[in-house]
C-alpha positions as CSV (number, residue, x, y, z in Angstrom):
1,A,17.7,8.8,-8.6
2,A,15.0,5.7,-7.0
3,A,12.1,4.1,-8.5
4,T,9.6,1.7,-7.0
5,P,7.3,-0.3,-9.6
6,F,4.5,-2.2,-8.1
7,Y,3.4,-5.5,-9.3
8,G,4.0,-5.0,-13.0
9,P,5.4,-7.9,-14.9
10,F,9.3,-7.4,-16.3
11,P,9.2,-7.5,-19.9
12,D,10.6,-9.8,-22.0
13,N,14.1,-9.1,-22.2
14,G,14.2,-6.3,-20.1
15,D,17.4,-4.4,-20.0
16,L,18.5,-2.1,-16.5
17,S,21.8,-1.8,-17.6
18,A,21.6,1.8,-18.3
19,S,19.5,2.4,-15.7
20,K,20.9,4.5,-12.7
21,A,18.0,4.1,-10.3
22,A,18.0,2.1,-6.8
23,V,15.3,0.1,-7.2
24,L,12.3,-1.1,-4.7
25,G,10.4,-3.7,-6.7
26,V,6.7,-3.9,-5.1
27,Y,5.3,-7.7,-5.4
28,A,2.0,-9.3,-4.3
29,A,2.4,-12.9,-2.5
30,N,-0.5,-14.2,-4.5
31,D,0.1,-12.8,-8.4
32,A,1.0,-15.7,-9.9
33,R,1.1,-14.0,-13.3
34,V,3.4,-11.0,-12.4
35,N,5.7,-13.2,-10.0
36,A,6.2,-15.7,-12.8
37,S,8.6,-12.9,-14.1
38,R,10.2,-11.9,-11.1
39,P,13.2,-13.8,-11.4
40,A,13.9,-12.2,-14.6
41,A,13.5,-9.0,-12.5
42,E,15.7,-9.7,-10.0
43,A,18.4,-11.3,-12.4
44,A,18.3,-7.7,-14.3
45,L,18.3,-5.9,-11.1
46,A,21.4,-7.9,-10.0
47,R,23.1,-7.4,-13.1
48,S,22.5,-3.3,-13.0
49,G,24.8,-3.2,-9.8
50,N,22.4,-0.6,-8.8
51,P,21.2,-0.2,-5.0
52,H,17.7,-3.1,-5.0
53,Q,15.2,-4.3,-2.9
54,I,12.0,-6.6,-3.4
55,F,9.3,-6.5,-0.8
56,T,6.5,-9.4,-1.2
57,A,3.5,-8.1,0.3
58,P,2.3,-11.5,2.4
59,D,-1.5,-12.5,1.5
60,A,-1.7,-9.8,-1.0
61,D,-3.1,-10.0,-4.7
62,H,-2.3,-7.9,-7.7
63,A,-4.0,-4.6,-7.1
64,F,-3.6,-4.6,-3.5
65,F,-2.4,-1.2,-3.2
66,N,-5.9,0.2,-5.1
67,D,-8.0,1.6,-2.7
68,T,-10.8,1.7,-4.7
69,G,-10.9,-2.0,-6.0
70,Q,-12.1,-5.1,-4.9
71,R,-8.2,-6.4,-3.7
72,Y,-7.6,-3.5,-1.9
73,S,-5.4,-4.6,1.2
74,A,-5.0,-2.3,4.1
75,T,-2.0,-3.7,5.7
76,A,-0.2,-4.7,2.6
77,A,-0.8,-1.0,1.1
78,T,0.3,0.4,4.4
79,E,3.3,-1.7,4.5
80,A,4.2,-1.0,0.8
81,W,3.8,2.9,1.4
82,R,6.1,2.8,4.6
83,R,8.7,1.2,2.5
84,V,8.4,3.0,-0.4
85,I,9.0,6.2,1.7
86,D,11.6,4.7,3.5
87,W,13.1,4.2,0.1
88,Y,12.8,7.6,-1.4
89,G,14.1,8.9,2.2
90,T,17.0,6.8,1.5
91,Y,17.8,7.2,-1.9
92,L,16.2,10.6,-2.8
93,G,17.2,12.3,0.5
């Protein structure tokens, strides 16, 4: 019923038409590789007709949520997690 993909590139010709999930996409502002596919993801989400929202963590890079890595950002991770919990609270109740 709900999904929260984190900073993953959207696949070429990705199709979300069969999805029933409310999607919160989580991106990092400084992740050029993944952000390159973001317009395609946003278009596919819009076509799906399902609830969706995009959160872009400012001043964050790919893997900002991984607290064991060099790119970890406590500020971005905390905000992303807050949004995930709120999203699931709304759509999974």
